[in-house]
C-alpha positions as CSV (number, residue, x, y, z in Angstrom):
1,X,-14.8,24.6,47.9
2,X,-14.3,21.9,50.6
3,X,-10.9,21.0,52.0
4,X,-10.4,17.8,50.0
5,X,-11.1,19.7,46.8
6,X,-8.8,22.5,47.9
7,X,-6.1,20.0,48.7
8,X,-6.3,18.5,45.2
9,X,-6.2,21.9,43.6
10,X,-3.1,22.9,45.5
11,X,-1.3,19.6,44.7
12,X,-2.2,20.1,41.0
13,X,-0.9,23.7,41.0
14,X,2.4,22.5,42.6
15,X,2.8,19.6,40.1
16,X,2.0,21.8,37.1
17,X,4.3,24.6,38.3
18,X,7.2,22.1,38.7
19,X,6.5,20.7,35.2
20,X,6.3,24.1,33.6
21,X,9.6,25.3,35.1
22,X,11.3,22.1,34.0
23,X,9.9,22.2,30.5
24,X,10.8,25.8,29.9
25,X,14.4,26.0,31.2
26,X,16.9,24.1,29.1
27,X,20.6,24.5,28.1
28,X,22.0,25.0,24.6
29,X,18.8,24.5,22.5
30,X,15.4,26.2,22.3
31,X,12.7,24.3,24.2
32,X,10.3,23.9,21.3
33,X,8.4,20.9,22.8
34,X,8.8,22.2,26.4
35,X,7.1,25.5,25.5
36,X,4.4,23.8,23.4
37,X,3.5,21.4,26.3
38,X,3.5,24.2,28.8
39,X,1.1,26.3,26.8
40,X,-1.1,23.4,26.0
41,X,-1.4,22.2,29.6
42,X,-2.0,25.7,30.9
43,X,-4.7,26.3,28.2
44,X,-6.4,23.0,29.2
45,X,-6.2,24.0,32.9
46,X,-7.8,27.4,32.3
47,X,-10.4,26.0,30.0
48,X,-11.4,23.2,32.4
49,X,-11.6,25.5,35.4
50,X,-13.4,28.3,33.7
51,X,-17.0,28.4,34.9
52,X,-18.5,30.6,32.2
53,X,-17.9,29.3,28.6
54,X,-19.5,30.0,25.3
55,X,-18.9,29.2,21.6
56,X,-16.2,31.9,21.5
57,X,-14.4,30.3,24.4
58,X,-14.2,27.0,22.5
59,X,-13.1,28.6,19.3
60,X,-10.3,30.5,21.0
61,X,-9.3,27.4,22.9
62,X,-8.9,25.4,19.7
63,X,-6.9,28.2,18.0
64,X,-4.7,28.6,21.1
65,X,-3.9,24.8,21.2
66,X,-3.3,24.8,17.4
67,X,-0.7,27.6,17.6
68,X,0.9,25.9,20.6
69,X,1.3,22.7,18.5
70,X,2.8,24.7,15.7
71,X,5.6,25.8,18.0
72,X,7.1,22.3,18.1
73,X,6.1,21.5,14.5
74,X,7.8,24.4,12.8
75,X,11.4,25.5,13.5
76,X,11.9,28.7,11.5
77,X,12.8,31.5,13.9
78,X,10.4,34.3,12.8
79,X,7.5,31.8,12.6
80,X,8.2,30.6,16.1
81,X,7.7,34.1,17.3
82,X,4.5,34.4,15.2
83,X,3.3,31.2,16.8
84,X,4.2,32.2,20.4
85,X,2.4,35.6,20.1
86,X,-1.0,34.3,18.9
87,X,-0.9,31.5,21.4
88,X,-0.7,34.0,24.2
89,X,-3.1,36.4,22.5
90,X,-5.9,33.8,21.8
91,X,-5.2,32.2,25.1
92,X,-6.0,35.5,26.8
93,X,-9.2,35.9,24.7
94,X,-10.2,32.4,25.7
95,X,-9.6,33.2,29.3
96,X,-11.8,36.3,29.2
97,X,-14.5,35.2,26.7
98,X,-17.9,34.5,28.2
99,X,-17.4,37.2,30.9
100,X,-19.0,40.6,30.8
101,X,-15.7,42.5,30.8
102,X,-14.3,41.4,27.5
103,X,-14.4,44.4,25.3
104,X,-14.1,44.1,21.5
105,X,-12.7,47.5,20.7
106,X,-9.4,48.0,19.0
107,X,-7.0,48.8,21.8
108,X,-8.4,46.6,24.5
109,X,-8.4,43.7,22.1
110,X,-4.8,43.9,20.9
111,X,-3.5,44.5,24.5
112,X,-5.5,41.6,26.0
113,X,-2.4,39.6,27.0
114,X,-0.8,42.6,28.8
115,X,-4.1,43.5,30.4
116,X,-4.8,40.0,31.8
117,X,-1.2,39.6,33.2
118,X,-1.5,42.9,35.1
119,X,-5.0,42.2,36.3
120,X,-3.8,38.7,37.5
121,X,-1.0,40.2,39.5
122,X,-3.5,42.6,41.2
123,X,-6.2,40.0,41.7
124,X,-6.7,38.6,45.2
125,X,-6.3,34.8,45.2
126,X,-9.6,33.2,46.0
127,X,-8.4,29.7,45.4
128,X,-6.6,27.7,48.2
129,X,-2.9,28.5,48.3
130,X,-0.1,26.1,48.9
131,X,0.6,27.8,52.2
132,X,-2.9,27.2,53.3
133,X,-2.6,23.6,52.6
134,X,0.6,23.2,54.4
135,X,-0.8,25.0,57.5
136,X,-3.6,22.5,57.6
137,X,-1.2,19.7,57.5
138,X,0.7,20.9,60.5
139,X,3.5,23.1,59.0
140,X,3.3,26.4,60.8
141,X,2.9,29.5,58.7
142,X,6.0,31.0,60.4
143,X,8.2,28.0,59.4
144,X,6.9,28.2,55.8
145,X,7.7,31.9,55.7
146,X,11.3,31.2,56.9
147,X,11.8,28.5,54.3
148,X,10.5,30.9,51.6
149,X,12.7,33.6,52.8
150,X,15.8,31.4,52.7
151,X,15.0,30.3,49.1
152,X,14.5,33.9,48.0
153,X,17.7,35.0,49.7
154,X,19.7,32.3,47.8
155,X,18.2,33.4,44.5
156,X,19.0,37.1,45.2
157,X,22.5,36.3,46.2
158,X,23.1,34.2,43.1
159,X,22.5,37.5,41.1
160,X,23.9,40.1,43.5
161,X,27.2,38.5,44.4
162,X,28.6,38.2,40.9
163,X,27.6,41.8,40.1
164,X,29.3,43.2,43.2
165,X,32.4,41.1,42.6
166,X,32.7,42.5,39.1
167,X,32.4,46.0,40.4
168,X,35.0,45.8,43.3
169,X,38.3,43.8,43.2
170,X,38.5,43.7,47.0
171,X,35.1,42.2,47.3
172,X,35.9,39.8,44.5
173,X,39.0,38.7,46.4
174,X,37.0,38.1,49.6
175,X,34.3,36.2,47.7
176,X,37.0,34.1,46.0
177,X,38.5,33.2,49.3
178,X,35.1,32.1,50.6
179,X,34.4,30.0,47.5
180,X,37.8,28.4,47.7
181,X,36.9,26.7,50.9
182,X,37.3,23.0,50.1
183,X,33.8,21.7,50.8
184,X,32.2,24.7,48.9
185,X,34.5,24.3,46.0
186,X,33.8,20.6,45.8
187,X,30.1,21.2,45.9
188,X,30.2,23.6,42.9
189,X,32.5,21.3,41.0
190,X,30.4,18.1,41.6
191,X,27.1,19.7,40.9
192,X,28.3,22.0,38.1
193,X,28.0,25.8,37.8
194,X,25.6,25.6,34.9
195,X,23.4,23.1,36.7
196,X,23.2,25.4,39.7
197,X,22.2,28.3,37.6
198,X,19.6,26.3,35.6
199,X,18.0,24.9,38.7
200,X,18.0,28.3,40.4
201,X,16.2,29.7,37.4
202,X,13.7,26.8,37.4
203,X,13.1,27.5,41.1
204,X,12.3,31.2,40.2
205,X,9.8,30.0,37.5
206,X,8.3,27.4,39.9
207,X,7.6,30.0,42.6
208,X,6.2,32.4,40.0
209,X,3.8,29.8,38.6
210,X,2.6,28.9,42.1
211,X,2.0,32.6,42.7
212,X,0.3,33.5,39.5
213,X,-1.8,30.4,38.6
214,X,-4.3,30.7,41.4
215,X,-4.6,34.5,40.7
216,X,-5.1,33.8,37.0
217,X,-7.8,31.2,37.6
218,X,-9.6,33.6,40.1
219,X,-9.5,36.4,37.5
220,X,-10.9,34.5,34.6
221,X,-13.9,33.5,36.7
222,X,-14.8,37.0,37.6
223,X,-17.7,38.6,35.8
224,X,-17.8,42.2,37.1
225,X,-14.6,43.8,35.7
226,X,-14.7,46.0,32.7
227,X,-11.9,47.6,30.5
228,X,-13.0,50.7,28.6
229,X,-9.6,51.8,27.1
230,X,-9.8,52.3,23.4
231,X,-7.6,53.6,20.6
232,X,-10.4,54.8,18.4
233,X,-10.0,58.3,17.3
234,X,-12.6,60.7,18.8
235,X,-15.5,61.9,16.7
236,X,-13.4,64.4,14.8
237,X,-14.3,65.7,11.3
238,X,-12.5,63.4,8.9
239,X,-14.3,64.5,5.8
240,X,-11.5,66.7,4.5
241,X,-8.8,64.0,5.0
242,X,-11.0,61.5,3.3
243,X,-11.7,63.7,0.3
244,X,-8.0,64.5,0.0
245,X,-6.9,60.8,0.2
246,X,-9.6,59.7,-2.3
247,X,-8.5,62.3,-4.8
248,X,-4.8,61.5,-4.3
249,X,-5.6,57.8,-4.8
250,X,-7.5,58.4,-8.0
251,X,-4.5,60.3,-9.4
252,X,-2.2,57.5,-8.2
253,X,-4.2,54.8,-9.9
254,X,-4.0,56.7,-13.2
255,X,-0.2,57.1,-13.0
256,X,0.1,53.5,-11.8
257,X,-1.6,52.2,-14.9
258,X,0.8,54.2,-17.0
259,X,3.7,52.6,-15.1
260,X,2.2,49.1,-15.6
261,X,2.0,49.5,-19.4
262,X,5.4,51.3,-19.7
263,X,8.1,49.6,-21.7
264,X,11.5,48.7,-20.2
265,X,13.0,51.6,-22.2
266,X,10.6,54.0,-20.7
267,X,11.3,52.7,-17.2
268,X,15.0,53.1,-17.8
269,X,14.6,56.7,-18.8
270,X,12.7,57.2,-15.6
271,X,15.6,55.7,-13.7
272,X,13.5,52.6,-12.8
273,X,13.6,49.0,-13.6
274,X,10.7,46.4,-13.7
275,X,12.1,44.6,-10.7
276,X,12.6,47.8,-8.7
277,X,9.1,49.1,-9.0
278,X,7.5,45.7,-8.4
279,X,9.6,45.3,-5.3
280,X,9.0,48.7,-3.9
281,X,5.3,49.2,-4.8
282,X,4.2,46.4,-2.5
283,X,5.4,48.0,0.8
284,X,4.1,51.4,0.0
285,X,0.7,50.2,-1.2
286,X,0.3,48.0,1.9
287,X,1.0,51.0,4.2
288,X,-1.4,53.3,2.3
289,X,-4.1,50.6,2.3
290,X,-3.8,50.3,6.1
291,X,-4.1,54.1,6.5
292,X,-7.2,54.1,4.4
293,X,-8.7,51.4,6.6
294,X,-8.0,53.4,9.7
295,X,-9.7,56.5,8.2
296,X,-12.8,54.4,7.2
297,X,-12.9,52.6,10.6
298,X,-12.8,55.8,12.6
299,X,-15.3,57.6,10.4
300,X,-18.2,57.7,12.9
301,X,-19.9,60.8,11.8
302,X,-23.0,59.6,9.9
303,X,-23.7,61.9,7.0
304,X,-24.5,61.2,3.4
305,X,-21.2,62.6,2.2
306,X,-19.2,60.6,4.9
307,X,-21.0,57.4,3.9
308,X,-20.2,57.9,0.2
309,X,-16.6,58.7,1.1
310,X,-16.3,55.6,3.2
311,X,-17.6,53.4,0.4
312,X,-15.3,55.1,-2.1
313,X,-12.3,54.6,0.2
314,X,-13.1,51.0,0.9
315,X,-13.2,50.2,-2.8
316,X,-10.0,52.1,-3.3
317,X,-8.4,50.2,-0.4
318,X,-9.5,46.9,-2.0
319,X,-7.9,48.0,-5.3
320,X,-4.7,49.0,-3.5
321,X,-4.5,45.5,-1.9
322,X,-5.0,43.9,-5.3
323,X,-2.3,46.1,-6.8
324,X,0.1,45.2,-4.0
325,X,-0.7,41.5,-4.6
326,X,0.0,42.0,-8.3
327,X,3.4,43.7,-7.6
328,X,4.6,40.9,-5.4
329,X,3.3,38.3,-7.9
330,X,5.2,39.9,-10.8
331,X,8.4,39.9,-8.8
332,X,8.0,36.3,-7.6
333,X,7.4,35.1,-11.2
334,X,10.6,36.8,-12.3
335,X,12.9,36.1,-9.3
336,X,11.3,33.2,-7.4
337,X,10.1,33.1,-3.9
338,X,11.7,34.5,-0.7
339,X,10.3,35.0,2.8
340,X,9.5,38.7,2.0
341,X,7.6,37.9,-1.2
342,X,5.6,35.0,0.4
343,X,4.8,37.1,3.5
344,X,3.8,39.8,0.9
345,X,1.2,37.5,-0.5
346,X,-0.1,36.8,3.0
347,X,-0.2,40.5,4.1
348,X,-2.0,41.6,0.9
349,X,-4.5,38.8,1.3
350,X,-5.0,39.7,4.9
351,X,-5.7,43.4,4.1
352,X,-8.0,42.5,1.3
353,X,-10.0,40.2,3.6
354,X,-10.3,43.0,6.2
355,X,-11.8,45.4,3.7
356,X,-14.2,42.7,2.5
357,X,-15.3,42.1,6.1
358,X,-15.8,45.8,6.5
359,X,-18.1,45.8,3.5
360,X,-20.0,42.8,4.9
361,X,-20.3,44.6,8.3
362,X,-21.5,47.8,6.6
363,X,-24.1,46.0,4.4
364,X,-25.5,44.0,7.3
365,X,-25.3,47.0,9.7
366,X,-23.2,45.1,12.3
367,X,-21.4,46.6,15.2
368,X,-17.7,47.5,15.3
369,X,-17.2,44.8,18.0
370,X,-18.3,42.2,15.5
371,X,-15.8,43.5,12.9
372,X,-13.0,43.4,15.5
373,X,-14.0,39.9,16.6
374,X,-14.1,38.6,13.0
375,X,-10.8,40.3,12.2
376,X,-9.1,38.6,15.2
377,X,-10.3,35.1,14.1
378,X,-9.5,35.8,10.5
379,X,-6.0,36.9,11.5
380,X,-5.5,33.6,13.4
381,X,-6.7,31.6,10.4
382,X,-4.2,33.5,8.1
383,X,-1.3,32.7,10.5
384,X,-2.4,29.0,10.5
385,X,-2.3,29.0,6.7
386,X,1.2,30.5,6.8
387,X,2.2,27.6,9.0
388,X,0.6,25.0,6.8
389,X,2.1,26.3,3.6
390,X,5.7,26.2,5.0
391,X,7.4,29.0,3.1
392,X,10.8,27.5,3.5
393,X,9.7,24.3,1.7
394,X,7.9,26.3,-1.0
395,X,11.0,28.5,-1.7
396,X,13.4,25.6,-2.1
397,X,11.2,22.9,-3.8
398,X,8.8,25.0,-5.9
399,X,10.3,28.3,-7.0
400,X,13.9,28.8,-5.9
401,X,15.1,32.4,-5.4
402,X,17.2,33.5,-8.3
403,X,19.5,36.4,-9.3
404,X,20.8,37.5,-12.6
405,X,23.4,34.8,-12.4
406,X,20.9,32.0,-11.7
407,X,19.8,30.2,-8.6
408,X,20.6,32.2,-5.4
409,X,22.3,29.5,-3.4
410,X,23.5,32.1,-0.9
411,X,19.9,32.9,0.0
412,X,18.9,29.2,0.0
413,X,21.6,28.5,2.6
414,X,19.7,30.8,5.0
415,X,16.6,28.7,4.9
416,X,15.6,26.9,8.1
417,X,15.3,23.1,8.6
418,X,11.6,23.5,7.6
419,X,12.8,23.5,4.0
420,X,14.0,19.8,4.3
421,X,16.8,20.8,1.8
422,X,20.1,20.5,3.7
423,X,20.9,17.1,2.2
424,X,20.3,18.3,-1.4
425,X,22.3,21.5,-0.7
426,X,25.1,19.5,0.8
427,X,25.2,17.3,-2.3
428,X,25.4,20.3,-4.5
429,X,28.2,21.8,-2.3
430,X,30.3,18.6,-2.5
431,X,29.9,18.3,-6.2
432,X,31.0,21.9,-6.7
433,X,34.1,21.5,-4.4
434,X,35.1,18.2,-5.9
435,X,34.6,19.1,-9.6
436,X,35.9,22.7,-9.4
437,X,38.1,23.0,-6.3
438,X,40.1,25.9,-7.8
439,X,37.0,27.8,-8.9
440,X,35.2,28.1,-5.6
441,X,34.4,31.8,-4.8
442,X,34.4,33.4,-1.4
443,X,30.6,33.6,-1.6
444,X,30.4,29.8,-2.1
445,X,32.8,29.4,0.9
446,X,30.4,31.5,3.0
447,X,27.5,29.3,1.8
448,X,29.3,26.2,2.8
449,X,30.2,27.5,6.3
450,X,26.6,28.4,6.9
451,X,25.2,25.1,5.7
452,X,27.8,23.0,7.5
453,X,27.2,24.8,10.7
454,X,23.4,24.0,10.5
455,X,24.1,20.4,9.7
456,X,26.6,20.1,12.5
457,X,24.2,21.7,14.9
458,X,21.4,19.3,14.1
459,X,23.7,16.3,14.3
460,X,24.9,17.4,17.7
461,X,21.4,18.2,19.0
462,X,19.8,14.8,18.1
463,X,22.8,12.6,18.7
464,X,22.2,13.3,22.4
465,X,18.5,14.5,22.3
466,X,16.7,16.4,25.0
467,X,13.0,15.8,24.5
468,X,12.1,19.3,25.6
469,X,14.0,20.7,22.7
470,X,12.4,18.4,20.1
471,X,11.0,20.0,17.0
472,X,9.2,17.9,14.4
473,X,10.6,19.4,11.1
474,X,14.0,19.9,12.8
475,X,14.0,16.2,13.5
476,X,12.8,15.2,10.0
477,X,15.6,17.3,8.5
478,X,18.1,15.6,10.9
479,X,17.0,12.1,9.7
480,X,18.0,13.2,6.2
481,X,21.4,14.5,7.1
482,X,22.4,12.3,10.1
483,X,24.5,10.0,7.8
484,X,26.6,12.9,6.5
485,X,30.2,12.8,7.5
486,X,31.2,16.5,7.6
487,X,34.9,15.5,7.3
488,X,34.1,14.4,3.8
489,X,33.8,18.1,2.9
490,X,37.0,19.1,4.8
491,X,39.0,16.5,2.8
492,X,38.3,18.6,-0.3
493,X,38.5,22.0,1.1
494,X,41.2,23.7,3.2
495,X,39.1,26.8,3.6
496,X,36.5,25.7,6.1
497,X,35.2,27.9,8.8
498,X,37.5,27.9,11.9
499,X,34.7,26.8,14.3
500,X,34.0,23.8,12.1
501,X,37.5,22.3,11.9
């Protein structure tokens, strides 16, 4: 790499490090767009600088960018975590794909993000560093080291001094005397304590990115590193566990059919209710189905009996997944949708798909690595479908959660802005308070506090917007409630939440 190219590379690293640190660190609100842009730009950087690419690299790149986009499209908290995790996971697979050391075994695959971070830290930077560029331009290495040392000292003192002051009143007094010096006091007041903290944090991230990006790019272009760690069980005799599980499942299926065709009176005598068993069966069957898959996946001893047991367990696993699907379907038809029920559909479908992929792998005599690779991509597709279906919107607009008393407005008030329902919920709230002011229960008051807090937060966020915290569905919800005057509610209610007065 010639000097001109090295210089451009160093400048690009500095610029991106500055952008990333600015995008990620914000005050008051979560940086949806900031994180999304950071991950997208970093993915593009890695993909463009990666020398060895194949079809897998391109597939993982597309999946990574898609999940990064979902981070700023969807606002629901749990889903944001689900989007962050696969973005980093598939980004790691993209970075390693095409190289000889990517290992499609169970444990190495699921720990790829951790593996690549640790390897990056231990990798020697073979790209030009910022210090190399500055030395060429006439800044001595010694001067650069001094500047770096001063910056690090400032950051360390920003953390250490407050801790020591809180632990020793005499030290706190001396520190207070120092900070009360006029010019220092004026500096902190004019700049602002929060701003100093935020920019100090951005500086930490900036230096980290400058340090890690060249190492990361160096690592993803290596072709001679291998990771052989795996979580597969050793070749132990699993025949007896498989026979036992198969027999137990047969007995379970028989009793489960009895339960399905039992009357409400029979269930009552057993101390059960229809809603209770449909709610509980899903979780248990899902766990059992997963255990069955682990037994089948780790059954490496090739005998006629073991093959027959694997086939029997696979079909039993498929049946378990279908039963789990039916249990959550029954409960949803009776009591409407909730997060748990909709995620129940997703998990049951995911497990069913894995068993079907195992059957396909077995029939076509494919390797375990192909199964793991297909499972990874299938999991990514399932998470994309969860994003597209927008569970919050489905819950409110298609099958509202209900209780024995009717629509469960207390639960609906917990939905995120993705539901696009705050305006309708507010209208219902106002009508209730205006028409029956003396008949408002404590539960309804709690509902109103929660809903008003969300509306007030959105209005505050987008009245003075920070582009880094922008979220698409958040903003679409804000457009529907920006006209609401929260004082309208307070006129009719004297029992509003203290923080909303």
